[in-house]
Residue, then its C-alpha position, 0 to 999 in steps of 0.5 A: m035839733s038843727k039842721e047839721n047836728m040832726l045832720y051830724s047825729k044820722a053821719y055818726r050812728f052810719a059810722v058806727k054802723v060802718v065800723y061794725v060792719y068793719q070787724r065782721l068783714t075782717g074778723e069773719k071774712k077775713e077781708f081786709n082792703l075794702s073792708k078798710q077802704l069802706v071804714r076810712s070813708g063811711t068814718s070821714i063823712g062825720a069827721n067832715i061834718a063836724e069839722a063842716n060846724g066849727g068853720f070859721s067861714k061860710a066858704d069854710f063850712a061848705a067845702k068841708m060839706s062837700v068833702a063829707y059829701k064826697e066821702c059819702l059818694e065814695t062809701k057807696y062805691w065801697l058798698n057797692l063792690l063788697k056786695d058785688t064781691l059777695y063779702l057784703s050780704e044782700e041786707d047789710h048792703k041794702d040796709l047801709y046804701a040806704n043810709a048812706d043815700e040819705l045822707a049823701r042827698i041831705l049834704f048836696s041839698v046843705v052843700k047847694s044851698s051854703r053856694n048859694d047863700n055865699 
């Protein structure tokens, strides 16, 4: 499996987890604003990776991967905010944040190497 496909799979599994957390936050906690931001950024990571994998040039690939990286950083922000406002449990935060952090590290590496290839 290529690095991009592995990354896509990890991002997809992360997005599924984010959707489940979103459903719980809106259903049980009746929290709609922050959770909507989380689901938008958290699912956007994989969508941008998918777009990057279909890119027509190295520059297109690097640009989409860069957007995915930035969405990942935004997702980490929303996760922290949801935890600190007591909407997200420590356990859920720890799991999701670790996943987001791993994605961010991989994405940073991909972006850095794709820009160095040009």
